[in-house]
Each structure stands twice: as structure tokens, then as C-alpha cells.
C-alpha positions in Angstrom: -0.2 0.0 0.0 1.6 3.4 -0.9 2.3 5.8 1.8 0.2 9.1 0.5 1.5 11.1 3.2 5.0 9.9 2.0 4.2 10.2 -1.6 2.9 14.3 -1.1 6.3 15.0 0.7 8.2 13.6 -2.5 6.5 15.6 -4.3 7.4 18.3 -1.9 10.7 17.7 -2.4 10.5 17.2 -6.1 9.3 21.2 -6.4 11.0 22.7 -3.8 14.1 21.3 -5.1 13.2 22.6 -8.8 12.1 25.8 -7.9 15.6 26.3 -5.8 17.5 25.3 -9.1 15.6 28.0 -11.0 15.7 31.1 -8.9 18.1 30.4 -6.5 15.6 31.0 -3.7 15.7 29.2 -0.7 12.0 27.2 -0.8 11.1 25.3 2.2 8.3 22.8 3.3 5.2 24.4 5.3 6.1 23.1 8.8 2.9 20.6 9.5 1.9 20.8 6.2 -0.6 24.3 6.5 -1.8 23.5 9.9 -0.3 26.8 11.2 -3.3 29.5 10.8 -0.6 32.1 9.5 1.5 30.1 6.7 -0.7 28.1 4.6 0.5 26.1 1.8 3.5 23.8 1.0 6.6 25.5 0.3 7.5 28.7 1.0 10.6 31.5 1.0 11.4 31.7 5.4 11.4 35.2 6.2 9.6 36.9 3.7 6.6 38.3 2.3 5.7 35.5 -0.1 3.5 36.3 -3.5 2.3 32.7 -3.7 0.4 30.4 -1.9 2.4 27.2 -2.9 0.3 23.9 -3.0 2.1 20.7 -4.4 -0.1 17.6 -5.6 1.4 14.4 -6.2 -1.9 11.7 -7.5 -1.8 8.3 -9.2 -4.0 9.8 -12.0 -3.8 13.2 -14.1 -6.6 15.3 -13.0 -6.0 16.7 -16.5 -9.1 14.4 -18.1 -12.5 14.7 -19.4 -14.2 14.4 -15.7 -13.2 18.3 -15.9 -16.3 18.5 -17.3 -18.5 15.3 -16.3 -17.9 15.4 -12.8 -16.8 18.9 -11.8 -17.7 18.0 -8.2 -15.0 15.0 -7.4 -12.2 16.4 -10.4 -9.0 17.0 -8.4 -7.9 19.6 -10.3 -10.9 22.0 -9.8 -11.1 21.0 -6.5 -7.6 21.9 -5.6 -8.0 24.7 -7.6 -10.8 26.0 -5.7 -9.3 25.3 -2.7 -6.0 27.3 -3.2 -7.8 30.3 -4.5 -9.5 31.0 -0.9 -6.4 29.9 1.4 -4.2 32.3 -1.5 -7.1 35.1 -0.7 -7.1 34.7 2.8 -3.3 35.2 2.9 -3.4 38.2 0.2 -1.6 35.9 -2.1 -1.7 34.3 -5.3 -2.4 30.7 -6.2 0.1 28.4 -7.7 -0.3 24.4 -7.8 2.2 22.1 -8.7 0.8 18.9 -9.6 2.6 15.3 -11.1 0.8 12.0 -11.7 2.9 8.5 -11.6 5.2 8.9 -14.4 4.4 12.1 -15.4 6.8 15.4 -15.4 5.8 18.3 -12.9 2.8 21.0 -14.2 1.6 24.5 -12.9 -1.3 26.0 -12.9 -1.2 29.7 -12.6 -3.7 32.5 -13.0 -1.1 34.7 -15.4 -0.9 33.8 -18.7 2.4 33.2 -19.9 4.2 35.4 -22.6 6.9 33.9 -23.5 6.1 30.7 -24.8 2.8 29.5 -26.0 2.6 25.8 -24.6 -0.4 26.2 -22.3 -4.0 25.5 -21.7 -6.3 28.0 -20.4 -9.1 26.5 -18.3 -11.7 29.8 -18.5 -14.3 28.9 -15.8 -11.0 28.3 -13.2 -9.5 31.1 -14.5 -6.3 29.6 -14.8 -3.7 28.6 -16.9 -1.8 24.7 -17.3 1.6 23.7 -18.2 4.7 22.3 -17.7 6.3 23.5 -14.7 9.8 23.8 -16.1 9.0 25.5 -18.7 7.2 28.2 -17.1 10.0 28.3 -14.9 12.1 28.7 -17.9 10.2 31.1 -19.9 8.1 33.7 -17.6 11.0 33.9 -15.1 8.3 34.3 -12.4 9.0 36.4 -9.2 8.5 35.2 -6.1 
């Protein structure tokens, strides 16, 4: 049986290390996995005002399926994004979701439309853009 907490932690470490590599910033995992009232999300940069509330999801199956249309109440991407938007708003931040599924690259979901490359998906009813995380980090050079 898969330990979901360990799998989630592996995903957080993977994204943390990716963010450190591309930004040269010292991202860390949020202590107690977001249970602190004043610090939400999964990753943050200590001792600074964080622009993004960052969530990381590591699941067996892709949330980018036809279920985004046929089962919106149970689709993980919709649930994750809506919950993250609320958390980000509470902290006066922008939502930033990283996800991967078994044997996939890491994807990122953001409110900001990419300007420097065109390989992305816009999900208009969620007001978000989905793309490969490494391409986003390489081409958009976001400020955190």
C-alpha cells in the first residue's frame, strides 16, 4: 500500500528542489503541512513576504481528463484550485499549484497568462493556465 503522506512529501521535495534550482531562492516545506493559521500552502520562502500560496499535489492519476467537464464536483484539479484560491486570498497571495501524477513531469497552474511561450492550456471557467512547470520557470522567470 502506498503511504500517501510520504508520496505527498516526495512531491513537495521535488518541486522545492526545482524551484531552488530555477530561482536560487531557499524554498522550504511549510511546517506541519499548512496547519499553521498564519502560513498556508506547502512551500514558502522563509523570512520574506511570499507572493504565492504554493500547493503541491502528487497523485496516481492525472486531473486533466474529461472529468473536468463530466464530474466537476469530484475532479481533483477543480477542487485543488478552488481551495487554493481561498487560501491564497486569506493570505493576500496569488494561488500557485504544482501537480504531478505517476511517471509524469511536474505541471503548474497559475492565474497569470504566459507571455513568453505558447504551450499551455487555459481553463477559462477556473480562470487559470496549466503548463509544464520547467517550461514556465525557464520562460516566464516568475518573481516570488
